[in-house]
MARLUM-727779 format. One record per residue: x, y, z of N, C-alpha, C, O in turn. Coordinates in steps of 0.2 Angstrom, whole numbers, padded with zeros to 4 digits, always signed. Atoms other than C-alpha are relative to their C-alpha. Example, Ala and Ser with C-alpha at 12.3 -4.5 7.8 and 13.67 -1.06 7.14 Angstrom:
BEGIN
+0004-0006+0000+0062-0022+0039+0004+0006+0000+0009+0005+0003
-0004-0006-0001+0068-0005+0036-0004+0005+0003-0001+0011+0004
//
This chain:
BEGIN
+0003+0002+0006+0169+0380+0003-0007-0003+0001-0007-0008+0004
+0008+0003-0001+0150+0376+0001+0000-0006-0007+0001-0005-0013
+0001+0005+0005+0148+0359-0008-0007-0002+0000-0010-0005+0005
+0007+0003+0001+0131+0354-0014-0001-0007-0001+0000-0010-0006
+0001+0008+0000+0126+0336-0011-0006-0001-0004-0011+0002-0004
+0005+0003+0004+0117+0327-0024-0005-0004+0004-0003-0007+0008
+0005+0002-0004+0099+0321-0018-0002-0007-0003-0002-0007-0009
+0003+0005+0002+0092+0304-0019-0006-0002+0005-0006+0000+0011
+0005+0002-0005+0076+0296-0012+0001-0007+0002+0005-0011-0001
-0001+0007-0002+0076+0280-0002-0007-0001+0003-0010+0002+0007
+0006+0002-0002+0060+0271+0000+0000-0006+0003+0003-0011+0000
+0000+0006-0004+0058+0257+0013-0006+0001+0005-0010+0006+0006
+0005+0001-0006+0047+0251+0028+0002+0004+0005+0006+0002+0009
-0003-0003-0006+0050+0265+0040-0004-0002+0007-0001-0003+0012
+0004+0001-0006+0037+0260+0052-0003-0008+0001-0007-0009+0005
+0001+0007+0000+0037+0241+0049+0005-0004+0002+0010-0006-0001
-0006+0004-0003+0049+0230+0060+0001-0006-0004-0002-0012-0003
-0002+0006+0004+0056+0219+0048+0007+0000-0002+0010+0005-0001
-0008-0001+0001+0074+0215+0042+0001+0005-0005+0006+0009-0005
-0001-0005+0005+0072+0226+0027+0001+0007+0003+0005+0011+0001
-0001-0006-0004+0070+0240+0039+0006+0002+0002+0009+0007+0001
-0007-0001-0004+0086+0238+0049+0005+0000-0006+0010+0003-0005
-0005+0000+0005+0096+0235+0032+0000+0007-0003+0005+0010-0003
+0001-0006+0003+0089+0251+0024+0002+0005+0004+0005+0010+0002
-0004-0005-0005+0094+0261+0040+0007+0000-0002+0009+0005-0003
-0007-0001+0002+0111+0256+0037+0002+0002-0005+0008+0005-0006
-0002-0001+0007+0111+0258+0019+0000+0009+0000+0004+0012-0003
+0000-0008+0000+0105+0277+0023+0005+0003+0003+0008+0008+0001
-0005-0002-0005+0117+0280+0037+0006+0000-0005+0010+0005-0004
-0006+0000+0004+0131+0276+0024+0000+0005-0006+0004+0009-0007
+0001-0005+0006+0123+0285+0009+0001+0008+0002+0004+0011-0002
-0001-0007-0002+0123+0301+0019+0006+0003+0001+0007+0009+0002
-0007-0002+0000+0141+0302+0020+0001+0004-0008+0005+0009-0008
-0001-0003+0007+0140+0307+0000-0006+0003-0002-0005+0007-0007
+0005-0003+0003+0123+0311-0003-0006+0003+0004-0006+0001+0010
+0006-0003-0005+0107+0321+0004-0006-0005-0002-0008-0005-0008
+0005+0005+0001+0094+0307+0007-0006+0001+0002-0006+0003+0008
+0006-0002-0002+0076+0310+0007-0004-0008+0001-0005-0011-0004
+0003+0005-0001+0067+0296+0016-0007+0000-0001-0011+0004+0001
+0007+0000+0001+0050+0290+0010-0003-0007+0003+0001-0012+0002
+0003+0006-0002+0039+0277+0018-0003-0004-0005-0006-0001-0010
+0003+0005+0006+0033+0262+0007-0007+0002-0001-0009+0002-0007
+0007+0000+0001+0015+0265+0011-0002+0006-0005-0007+0005-0008
+0002-0005+0003+0015+0282+0003+0002+0001-0007-0001+0004-0011
-0004-0001+0006+0027+0280-0011-0004+0000-0008-0003+0004-0012
+0003+0001+0006+0014+0274-0025-0005+0006-0001-0007+0007-0007
+0004-0006+0001+0004+0290-0023+0004+0006+0000+0001+0012+0001
-0004-0007+0000+0018+0302-0024+0002+0001-0008+0004-0004-0011
-0001-0001+0007+0020+0310-0042+0006+0007+0000+0005+0013+0000
-0005-0005-0001+0037+0320-0040+0001+0004-0006+0000+0002-0012
-0002-0005+0006+0042+0335-0051+0007+0001-0001+0009+0004-0005
-0007+0000+0000+0061+0334-0047+0003-0005-0004+0010-0005-0005
-0004+0005+0004+0065+0319-0057+0005-0004+0004+0011-0004+0002
-0006+0002-0004+0074+0311-0043+0002-0007-0001-0001-0010-0005
-0002+0007+0000+0085+0295-0042-0002-0003+0007-0001+0000+0012
+0004+0003-0004+0076+0284-0032+0002-0008+0002+0002-0013-0002
-0001+0007-0003+0081+0268-0021-0006-0004+0003-0010-0001+0007
+0006+0002-0002+0067+0256-0018+0001-0007+0004+0004-0011+0001
-0003+0006-0003+0070+0243-0004-0006-0002+0005-0008+0001+0010
-0001+0005+0004+0062+0230-0004-0004+0002-0008-0009+0004-0007
+0003+0000+0007+0057+0232-0023-0006-0003-0001-0011+0000-0002
+0006+0003+0002+0045+0219-0026-0006+0000+0005-0012+0000+0003
+0006+0001-0005+0034+0219-0010-0002+0008-0001-0008+0008+0001
+0002-0006+0000+0033+0238-0012-0004+0003-0007-0009+0006-0007
+0003-0001+0007+0030+0240-0031-0005-0005-0003-0009-0003-0007
+0004+0005+0003+0021+0224-0034-0007+0001+0003-0011-0003+0001
+0007-0001-0002+0005+0230-0025-0005+0003-0006-0011+0002-0006
+0004-0002+0004+0000+0240-0040+0006+0001-0007+0010+0006-0007
-0005+0000+0006+0011+0237-0057-0001+0007-0003+0003+0011-0004
+0002-0006+0004+0002+0251-0066+0003+0006+0003+0006+0011+0000
-0002-0007-0004+0004+0265-0053+0008+0000+0001+0011+0005+0001
-0007-0001-0001+0022+0260-0051+0004+0002-0007+0009+0005-0007
-0002-0002+0006+0025+0261-0070+0000+0008+0000+0005+0011-0002
+0001-0007+0000+0018+0279-0069+0004+0004+0003+0007+0008+0000
-0005-0004-0004+0028+0284-0054+0007-0001-0003+0011+0004-0003
-0007+0001+0003+0043+0277-0062+0002+0005-0005+0008+0006-0006
-0001-0003+0006+0041+0287-0078+0002+0008+0003+0004+0012-0001
-0002-0008-0002+0043+0304-0067+0006+0000+0004+0007+0005+0007
-0007+0000-0004+0060+0298-0059+0005-0001-0005+0003-0005-0010
-0005+0000+0005+0076+0300-0068+0004-0007+0000+0006-0010-0005
-0004+0007-0001+0083+0283-0061-0003-0003+0005-0004+0000+0011
+0002+0005-0006+0077+0269-0050+0005-0006+0001+0006-0010-0004
-0004+0005-0001+0087+0257-0041-0004-0005+0005-0006-0002+0010
+0003+0004-0004+0079+0242-0033+0004-0004+0005+0009-0007+0002
-0004+0004-0005+0086+0233-0017-0004-0007+0001-0010-0007+0003
+0004+0006-0001+0081+0214-0016+0004-0005+0002+0010-0005+0002
-0003+0006-0002+0085+0197-0010-0002-0006-0005-0008-0005-0008
+0003+0005+0003+0082+0180-0018+0000-0006+0005+0005-0008+0007
+0000+0005-0005+0075+0167-0006+0001-0007-0003+0003-0012+0001
-0001+0007+0004+0077+0153-0020+0003+0002-0006+0005+0007-0007
-0005-0001+0006+0087+0150-0036-0005+0003-0006-0002+0004-0012
+0003-0003+0007+0072+0158-0048-0005+0005+0003-0008+0003+0009
+0006-0005-0001+0060+0173-0047-0005+0000-0006-0003-0002-0011
+0006+0000+0005+0043+0174-0056+0001+0005-0004+0004+0010-0003
+0000-0005+0006+0040+0183-0072-0002+0007+0002+0000+0012+0000
+0002-0008-0003+0031+0197-0061+0006+0003+0002+0007+0009+0001
-0005-0003-0004+0046+0199-0051+0005+0003-0006+0009+0008-0005
-0005-0002+0005+0057+0200-0067-0003+0007-0004+0001+0011-0006
+0001-0007+0003+0046+0214-0075+0000+0006+0004+0000+0011+0002
-0001-0005-0004+0046+0224-0060+0007+0002+0001+0009+0008+0002
-0008-0001+0001+0065+0223-0060+0002+0004-0006+0006+0009-0005
-0002-0002+0007+0067+0226-0078-0003+0008-0002-0001+0011-0007
+0002-0007+0000+0057+0244-0075+0005+0004+0003+0004+0010+0003
-0006-0004-0004+0072+0249-0065+0007+0001-0005+0007-0001-0010
-0006-0001+0004+0089+0255-0071+0006-0005+0003+0011-0007+0000
-0005+0004-0002+0098+0243-0059-0002-0003+0006-0007-0001+0009
+0003+0003-0006+0096+0231-0045+0006-0002+0005+0011-0003+0003
-0006+0001-0005+0106+0228-0029-0002-0006+0004-0008-0006+0007
+0002+0006-0003+0106+0211-0021+0007-0002+0006+0012+0001+0005
-0006+0001-0005+0117+0205-0006+0005-0006-0001+0010-0007+0003
-0004+0006+0001+0125+0189-0013+0000-0002-0007-0004+0000-0011
-0001+0002+0006+0131+0180-0028-0006-0004-0002-0009-0004-0008
+0006+0004+0001+0118+0167-0026-0007+0004-0003-0011+0002-0008
+0006-0004+0003+0105+0181-0028+0000+0002-0006-0005+0001-0010
-0001-0002+0006+0112+0188-0042-0001-0004-0007-0003-0002-0012
+0001+0005+0006+0112+0172-0052-0007-0002+0000-0010-0003-0006
+0007+0001+0001+0094+0169-0047-0004+0005-0004-0009+0004-0008
+0004-0005+0005+0088+0186-0055+0003+0000-0007-0001+0001-0012
-0002+0000+0007+0099+0185-0070-0002-0006-0003-0003-0005-0009
+0002+0007+0003+0095+0166-0074-0008+0000-0001-0010-0004-0005
+0007-0001+0001+0076+0172-0072-0002+0004-0005-0008+0005-0006
+0003-0004+0006+0077+0185-0086+0002+0007+0002+0000+0012-0003
-0002-0009-0001+0083+0202-0077+0006+0002-0004+0011-0001-0003
-0005-0002+0005+0092+0211-0090+0003+0007+0002+0007+0009-0002
-0002-0006-0001+0096+0227-0081+0007-0002+0005+0007-0007+0008
-0005+0002-0005+0113+0228-0070-0001-0002+0006-0005+0001+0009
+0002+0001-0007+0113+0218-0055+0006+0000+0005+0011-0003+0003
-0007+0000-0004+0126+0223-0041-0001-0003+0006-0006-0004+0009
+0000+0003-0007+0131+0214-0026+0003+0005+0006+0008+0008+0005
-0002-0004-0006+0132+0224-0009-0002-0005+0005-0009-0005+0006
+0002+0004-0004+0132+0212+0005-0003+0004+0006-0002+0010+0007
+0002-0003-0007+0124+0215+0023+0006+0001+0004+0011-0003+0003
-0005-0001-0004+0136+0222+0036-0001-0002+0007-0007-0004+0009
-0001+0001-0007+0140+0220+0055-0001+0006+0004+0003+0011+0002
+0001-0007-0005+0134+0233+0068+0007+0000+0004+0011-0005+0004
-0007-0002-0005+0148+0241+0079+0000-0005+0006+0005-0006+0008
+0000+0005-0007+0143+0229+0094+0004-0007-0001+0007-0010+0003
-0004+0005+0003+0151+0215+0084+0007+0001+0001+0011-0004+0000
-0007-0002+0000+0168+0223+0086+0002+0001+0007+0008+0003+0008
-0003+0000-0007+0169+0223+0105+0003-0006+0002+0003-0011-0002
-0004+0006-0003+0180+0211+0115-0007-0004+0003-0012-0002+0003
+0005+0005-0003+0170+0196+0123-0003+0004+0005+0000+0007+0008
+0005-0004-0005+0156+0203+0133-0004-0005+0005-0004-0011+0004
+0004+0004-0005+0146+0197+0148-0007+0002-0001-0009+0007-0002
+0007-0002+0001+0128+0195+0147-0003+0004+0006-0001+0003+0011
+0005-0004-0006+0115+0207+0156-0005-0003+0002-0007-0003+0008
+0006+0005-0001+0100+0196+0154+0001-0005+0005+0006-0009+0005
-0002+0004-0005+0098+0186+0169+0000-0008-0002+0003-0012+0001
-0001+0006+0003+0094+0170+0159+0006-0002-0003+0008-0008-0002
-0007+0002+0004+0109+0171+0148+0005-0001+0005+0010-0005+0004
-0005+0001-0005+0119+0173+0164+0000-0007+0003+0005-0010+0003
+0002+0007-0002+0113+0157+0170+0003-0005-0005+0007-0009-0003
-0002+0004+0005+0115+0149+0153+0009+0000+0000+0012-0005-0001
-0006+0000+0000+0133+0154+0154+0003-0003+0005+0008-0007+0003
-0003+0003-0006+0137+0148+0171-0001-0007-0002+0004-0011+0000
+0001+0008+0001+0130+0131+0166+0005-0003-0004+0007-0008-0003
-0006+0002+0003+0142+0130+0153+0007-0001+0003+0010-0006+0001
-0006+0000-0004+0156+0134+0163+0001-0005+0005+0006-0008+0005
+0000+0004-0004+0151+0123+0176+0000-0008-0002+0003-0012+0000
+0000+0007+0003+0147+0107+0166+0004-0001-0006+0004-0007-0008
-0004+0001+0006+0157+0109+0151-0004-0002-0006-0001-0006-0010
+0006+0001+0005+0142+0110+0139+0004+0002-0007+0008+0007-0007
-0001-0002+0007+0145+0111+0120-0007+0003-0002-0012+0000-0003
+0007-0004+0002+0131+0125+0114+0000+0000-0007+0004+0003-0011
+0001-0001+0007+0124+0123+0098-0006+0006-0001-0011+0006+0003
+0004-0006+0001+0115+0139+0092-0004+0000-0006-0002-0001-0011
+0005-0001+0006+0099+0142+0081-0004+0006+0001-0007+0006+0007
+0005-0005+0001+0089+0157+0077-0006-0001-0004-0006-0002-0010
+0007+0001+0003+0070+0155+0073-0004+0006+0001-0007+0006+0007
+0004-0006-0001+0062+0172+0071-0007-0001-0004-0012+0002-0003
+0006+0001+0006+0049+0165+0056+0002-0005-0004+0008-0008-0004
-0002+0005+0006+0048+0153+0042+0003-0006+0002+0009-0006-0001
-0002+0005-0004+0051+0138+0052+0004-0005-0006+0010-0007-0007
-0002+0005+0005+0052+0127+0036+0006+0003-0004+0011-0001-0005
-0006-0003+0005+0063+0139+0025+0006+0000+0005+0012-0001+0003
-0007-0001-0005+0075+0141+0041+0003-0007+0001+0009-0008+0003
-0003+0007-0001+0076+0122+0042-0001-0002+0008+0003-0005+0010
+0001+0002-0007+0069+0120+0060+0000-0007+0001+0002-0010+0006
+0002+0007-0001+0064+0102+0056+0007-0003-0001+0008-0008+0002
-0006+0004+0000+0081+0098+0050+0006+0000+0006+0010-0004+0008
-0004-0001-0007+0089+0105+0066-0001-0005+0005+0003-0007+0009
+0002+0005-0005+0078+0094+0076+0003-0007-0001+0005-0010+0004
-0002+0006+0001+0083+0078+0067+0007+0000+0001+0010-0006+0002
-0007+0001-0001+0101+0082+0067+0003+0000+0007+0006-0005+0010
-0002-0001-0007+0103+0088+0085-0004-0006+0004-0001-0007+0009
+0002+0005-0004+0092+0073+0092+0005-0006-0002+0006-0009+0002
-0005+0007+0001+0105+0060+0084+0006+0003+0003+0010-0001+0006
-0006-0002-0004+0119+0071+0090+0000-0001+0008+0005-0004+0011
+0000+0000-0008+0113+0072+0108-0001-0008+0002+0000-0010+0008
-0001+0007-0002+0110+0053+0108+0007-0003+0000+0008-0008+0003
-0006+0004-0001+0128+0050+0105+0005+0005+0004+0010+0002+0006
-0004-0004-0004+0135+0065+0115-0004+0003+0005-0009+0005+0003
+0005-0002-0006+0128+0069+0133+0002+0007+0002-0001+0010+0006
-0002-0007-0002+0137+0086+0134-0003+0005-0005-0001+0011-0005
+0002-0005+0006+0128+0094+0118-0007+0003+0003-0012+0000+0005
+0006-0003-0002+0115+0107+0122-0002+0006-0006+0003+0009-0008
+0002-0005+0005+0104+0117+0109-0003+0005+0004-0007+0005+0008
+0003-0007-0002+0101+0135+0112-0004+0002-0006-0001+0004-0011
+0005-0002+0006+0085+0140+0102-0003+0007+0002-0007+0007+0006
+0000-0006+0000+0084+0158+0100-0008+0001-0004-0008+0000-0010
+0007-0001+0004+0064+0162+0095-0003+0007+0002-0001+0010+0008
+0004-0006-0003+0053+0177+0096-0005-0001+0004-0008+0003+0008
+0006+0002-0006+0040+0168+0107+0002-0006+0002+0007-0009+0001
-0002+0006-0004+0040+0153+0118-0003-0006-0004-0003-0012-0001
+0002+0006+0004+0032+0141+0104+0004+0000-0006+0006+0005-0009
-0004+0001+0006+0042+0133+0091-0004-0002-0006-0002-0001-0012
+0004+0003+0006+0028+0125+0080+0002-0006-0003+0007-0009+0000
-0002+0005+0004+0029+0112+0067-0001-0006+0004+0001-0011+0001
+0001+0007-0004+0024+0099+0081+0007-0003+0002+0007-0009+0003
-0006+0003-0002+0042+0097+0085+0001+0001+0008+0001+0006+0011
-0001+0000-0008+0047+0092+0103+0008-0001+0002+0010-0007+0003
-0007+0000-0002+0065+0096+0107+0001-0003+0006-0003-0002+0011
-0002+0003-0007+0073+0087+0122+0000+0005+0005+0005+0009+0006
+0001-0006-0005+0068+0098+0136+0006+0000+0004+0009+0006+0006
-0006+0000-0004+0083+0093+0147+0006+0002-0004+0011+0003-0002
-0007-0002+0004+0095+0097+0132-0001+0005-0004+0003+0006-0009
+0001-0005+0005+0087+0112+0124-0002+0007+0005-0006+0007+0009
+0002-0007-0004+0087+0130+0131-0004+0005-0004-0001+0007-0009
+0004-0005+0004+0073+0141+0124+0001+0008+0002+0000+0009+0008
-0001-0008-0002+0078+0160+0124-0005+0003-0005-0005+0003-0011
+0004-0003+0005+0064+0170+0118-0001+0008+0001+0000+0011+0007
+0001-0008-0001+0059+0189+0116+0006+0004-0003+0010+0002-0007
-0005-0005+0002+0070+0204+0112+0006-0001+0005+0006-0002+0011
-0006+0000-0003+0088+0204+0117+0004+0007-0002+0004+0009-0007
-0004-0006+0002+0099+0220+0118+0006-0003-0004+0008-0009-0005
-0006+0002+0005+0114+0221+0106+0005-0003+0004+0009-0007+0002
-0005+0003-0003+0126+0217+0120-0002-0007+0002+0003-0011+0003
+0002+0007-0001+0116+0201+0124-0001-0005-0005+0000-0011-0004
-0001+0003+0006+0115+0196+0107+0007-0002-0002+0008-0008-0003
-0007+0001+0000+0134+0197+0106+0002-0005+0005+0007-0009+0004
-0001+0004-0006+0135+0188+0123-0002-0008-0002+0000-0013+0000
+0002+0006+0002+0125+0174+0116+0003-0004-0005+0004-0010-0003
-0005+0003+0004+0136+0171+0101+0005-0002+0003+0008-0007+0002
-0007+0001-0004+0152+0172+0113-0001-0006+0004+0004-0009+0005
+0001+0006-0005+0145+0158+0124-0003-0006-0004-0003-0012-0001
+0002+0006+0003+0139+0147+0110+0007-0003-0005+0012+0001-0005
-0005+0004+0003+0151+0135+0100-0001+0000-0008+0003+0002-0012
+0001+0002+0006+0143+0130+0084-0007+0003-0003-0012+0002+0001
+0007-0002+0002+0129+0139+0074-0003-0004-0006+0001-0005-0010
+0004+0005+0005+0116+0128+0064-0003+0005-0004-0007+0009-0002
+0004-0003+0005+0112+0137+0048-0002-0004-0005+0001-0004-0010
+0002+0005+0003+0102+0124+0041-0005+0002-0006-0009-0002-0008
+0005-0003+0004+0091+0136+0030+0000-0003-0008+0005-0005-0011
+0002+0002+0007+0083+0130+0013+0001+0005-0004+0002+0004-0010
-0001-0006+0004+0084+0147+0007+0000+0006+0004+0000+0006+0010
-0002-0006-0003+0087+0165+0011+0004+0005-0003+0009+0003-0006
-0004-0005+0004+0093+0182+0005+0007+0001+0002+0010+0004-0002
-0007-0001-0002+0109+0183+0015+0001-0004+0006+0007-0006+0007
-0002+0003-0005+0106+0175+0031+0005+0002+0005+0010-0001+0006
-0004-0004-0004+0114+0188+0043+0002-0003+0006+0007-0001+0009
-0002+0002-0007+0115+0177+0059+0006-0005-0002+0010-0005+0003
-0006+0003+0001+0128+0166+0050+0006+0004+0000+0010+0003+0004
-0006-0005+0000+0139+0181+0046+0001+0002+0008+0007+0001+0010
-0001-0002-0007+0137+0187+0064+0002-0005+0005+0007-0004+0009
-0004+0005-0004+0141+0170+0072+0007-0001-0002+0011-0002+0002
-0007+0001+0003+0157+0169+0061+0004+0006+0002+0010+0006+0003
-0003-0007-0003+0161+0187+0067+0003-0001+0007+0008+0001+0008
-0001+0001-0007+0161+0181+0085+0004-0008+0001+0004-0010+0007
-0004+0007+0000+0171+0164+0081-0003-0006+0001-0001-0010+0004
+0003+0006+0000+0158+0152+0080+0002-0004-0007+0004-0002-0012
-0001+0005+0006+0159+0137+0068-0007+0000-0002-0012+0000+0002
+0007-0001+0003+0144+0139+0056-0001-0005-0006+0001-0005-0011
+0002+0005+0005+0137+0124+0047-0006+0001-0004-0012+0003-0001
+0005-0003+0005+0127+0128+0031+0001-0005-0006+0006-0008-0007
-0001+0003+0006+0123+0120+0014+0006+0002-0003+0009+0008-0002
-0005-0003+0004+0136+0121+0002-0002+0004-0006+0003+0006-0011
+0003-0005+0005+0125+0131-0010-0005+0005+0004-0008+0003+0009
+0005-0004-0003+0115+0146-0006+0004+0008+0001+0010+0009-0001
-0002-0007-0001+0117+0165-0002+0006+0001+0005+0010+0006+0004
-0004-0001-0005+0128+0162+0013+0007-0001-0002+0012+0001+0001
-0007+0003+0002+0143+0154+0002+0005+0006+0000+0011+0005+0002
-0004-0007+0000+0150+0172-0001+0005+0001+0006+0011+0002+0005
-0004-0001-0007+0156+0172+0018+0002-0006+0003+0006-0006+0007
-0001+0006-0005+0156+0154+0024+0006-0004-0002+0007-0005-0008
-0007+0004+0001+0173+0144+0025-0002-0006-0004-0008-0008-0003
+0002+0006+0003+0173+0129+0014+0000-0006+0005-0004-0010+0003
+0000+0005-0004+0177+0118+0029-0007+0000+0003-0010-0006+0005
+0007+0000-0004+0160+0123+0037-0007-0002-0005-0012-0002-0002
+0006+0001+0004+0149+0118+0021-0001-0008+0001+0003-0012+0001
+0003+0007+0000+0138+0103+0021-0003-0002-0006-0006+0002-0010
+0003+0002+0006+0133+0091+0008-0008+0001-0001-0012+0000+0004
+0007-0002+0002+0116+0095-0001-0003-0007-0002-0001-0011-0007
+0004+0006+0002+0103+0080-0002-0004+0001-0006-0003-0003-0011
+0004-0002+0005+0092+0088-0013-0002+0007+0000-0001+0011+0005
+0003-0007+0000+0084+0104-0019-0007-0001+0000-0010-0005-0004
+0007+0000-0001+0067+0108-0014-0003+0007+0000+0000+0012+0000
+0002-0006+0001+0054+0121-0016+0000+0004+0007-0002+0002+0012
-0002-0004-0007+0058+0135-0003-0007+0003+0003-0008+0003+0009
+0006-0004-0002+0041+0146-0002-0005-0002-0004-0005+0001-0009
+0006+0002+0004+0026+0137-0010-0004+0005+0001-0006+0007+0006
+0005-0006+0000+0014+0149-0015+0002+0007-0001-0002+0012-0002
-0003-0007+0000+0026+0164-0015-0002+0003-0008-0001-0001-0013
+0001-0003+0006+0022+0176-0030+0006+0002-0004+0005+0002-0010
-0005-0002+0002+0039+0181-0032+0006-0005+0000+0009-0007-0005
-0005+0005+0000+0051+0168-0026-0002-0007-0001-0005-0010+0003
+0004+0006+0002+0046+0153-0035+0004-0007-0002+0002-0012-0004
-0005+0006+0003+0062+0142-0037+0002-0005+0007-0001-0005+0012
-0002+0005-0006+0071+0129-0025+0006+0002+0003+0009+0008+0002
-0006-0002-0005+0085+0129-0012+0002-0007+0003-0002-0011+0004
-0005+0005-0002+0097+0117-0005-0003-0003+0007-0004+0001+0012
+0002+0003-0006+0092+0105+0008+0006-0005+0002+0008-0009-0002
-0006+0003-0002+0106+0098+0019+0000-0009+0000-0006-0011+0002
+0000+0007-0001+0110+0079+0020+0001-0002+0007+0006-0001+0009
+0001+0001-0007+0105+0074+0037+0005-0003+0003+0009-0001+0008
-0005+0006-0003+0116+0059+0040+0007+0003+0000+0011+0002+0004
-0006-0003+0000+0131+0068+0034+0002+0006+0005+0007+0007+0008
-0001-0006-0006+0128+0083+0045+0000-0002+0006+0002+0002+0010
+0000+0002-0007+0126+0073+0060+0008-0003+0000+0011-0001+0005
-0006+0002+0000+0143+0064+0056+0005+0006+0000+0010+0006+0004
-0005-0006+0000+0152+0081+0053-0001+0003+0006+0004+0005+0010
+0002-0003-0006+0144+0088+0068+0003-0004+0007+0005-0001+0012
-0002+0004-0005+0150+0074+0079+0008+0001+0000+0011+0001+0005
-0009-0001+0002+0169+0076+0071+0001+0006+0003+0007+0006+0006
-0003-0007-0002+0169+0094+0075-0001+0000+0008+0004+0002+0012
+0001+0001-0007+0162+0091+0093+0006-0003+0004+0008-0001+0009
-0006+0003-0002+0177+0079+0096+0005+0003-0001+0011+0001+0002
-0008-0004+0001+0190+0091+0089-0002+0007+0001-0001+0011-0003
+0003-0007-0001+0181+0107+0096+0006+0005+0000+0006+0010-0003
-0005-0005-0001+0197+0115+0101+0004+0003-0005+0006+0009-0006
-0004-0002+0006+0206+0114+0085-0004+0004-0005-0002+0009-0009
+0005-0004+0004+0190+0120+0076-0001+0007+0002-0001+0011-0003
+0002-0007-0003+0187+0135+0087+0006+0005-0001+0005+0011-0002
-0007-0003+0001+0206+0140+0086+0000+0003-0007+0001+0009-0008
+0000-0002+0008+0204+0141+0067-0004+0006-0001-0003+0011-0004
+0005-0005+0001+0188+0150+0068+0001+0007+0003-0002+0012+0000
-0002-0008-0004+0194+0165+0080+0005+0004-0006+0004+0010-0007
-0004-0004+0005+0207+0168+0066-0005+0002-0005-0004+0008-0008
+0004-0001+0007+0193+0168+0052-0004+0006+0002-0006+0010-0002
+0005-0006-0002+0182+0180+0063+0003+0007+0000+0000+0012+0000
-0003-0006+0000+0195+0193+0062-0001+0002-0007-0003+0008-0009
+0002-0002+0007+0194+0192+0043-0006+0003-0001-0007+0007-0005
+0007-0002+0000+0175+0193+0044-0001+0007+0002-0003+0012-0002
+0002-0006-0002+0175+0208+0054+0004+0006-0003+0001+0012-0003
-0003-0005+0004+0187+0217+0043-0003+0001-0006-0004+0007-0008
+0004+0000+0007+0178+0213+0027-0008+0003+0000-0010+0006-0004
+0007-0002+0001+0160+0216+0032-0002+0005+0006-0008+0005+0009
+0003-0004-0005+0160+0230+0044-0005+0006-0006-0004+0006-0012
+0005-0004+0003+0145+0243+0038+0004+0006-0004+0002+0008-0010
-0005-0006+0002+0159+0257+0034+0002-0003-0008+0001+0000-0013
-0002+0004+0007+0166+0243+0020-0006+0000-0004-0005+0002-0010
+0006+0001+0004+0149+0239+0014-0002+0006-0003-0003+0006-0009
+0002-0006+0002+0145+0257+0013+0004+0003-0006+0001+0006-0010
-0005-0002+0005+0160+0260+0002-0003-0003-0007-0004+0000-0012
+0003+0003+0005+0153+0247-0010-0007+0003-0003-0008+0004-0010
+0006-0002+0002+0136+0254-0010+0001+0007-0003-0002+0009-0009
-0001-0008+0003+0141+0273-0013+0004-0001-0007+0002+0003-0012
-0003+0002+0007+0152+0265-0028-0004+0000-0004-0004+0003-0010
+0005+0002+0004+0137+0258-0035-0005+0006-0001-0007+0007-0007
+0004-0006+0001+0126+0274-0032+0003+0006-0005-0001+0009-0009
-0004-0006+0004+0139+0286-0040-0001-0002-0007-0001+0003-0011
+0002+0001+0007+0134+0277-0056-0006+0002-0003-0007+0002-0009
+0008-0001+0002+0116+0282-0056-0002+0007+0002-0007+0010+0000
+0003-0006-0003+0115+0298-0046+0003+0006-0004+0001+0012-0003
//
């Protein structure tokens, strides 16, 4: 029996290596289970004038359509339905962002925090929550590193009994809280000789004028294979998610999926998946992205002193905490597989296709 699949367009940065691209590719793989998906690159989208009145997903909505509001309004008039996909790096978005969202039929965001940001800012179209998911490599049993440096890092841990703190810094040092990591880790290392920070960065420089203790910091730079990313989480104990803002912060979810303790502010986009015992008190709310034309609000900044106290307590009771988080990891892997996330995404798109 021949089944005619409904068609939808998916507009995203096909040739630009950013996080939006990787999330979009996973969305597309899931949507293809139910729909025929036509992939459109972000750079050509505003110059297309379709005659078929397609249902269209635009990801990320603001940075693709905000280049030319009038062009988007015209292109949008040629489409039967438009669903935007976005994140919220702070608790408010600008009027320009709201106007772009309200030209759509619906919006998809990855967290409760993001939904509140858009709704409270004035978005009046339906806002659906579809979280990000975990790649299949996060469902393996514990893996051994292939990277020569990571092999050495693991041997050091086994030989000297180090407690490894892990922090990913790809970009946006202030938003990611690298200065907060520096302050907290410095105090913890003054009190515990066996604590080492693994700092995963895209390059060999950290920036922000911060000088981490070279004897107690391991810098891992450049690209890692999927296997080595999992191995890095597996050899780590505690992930420091000290972000002041962020759309979802996938590294936190990935760390939890491999049994890490994840310390993060008690408010933010990560709260949907973060255990209550891992949440840190917030000292104040601060501007997350000064000068950004879309994300104009505030984000939570951890209380550094209380974070130090909690981290010391966890380190002194590490076996108990890790045992609890290994159980939680099973729940995370069950709930956040891309197949599970795909079911939510398809359910949303069935409303509009």
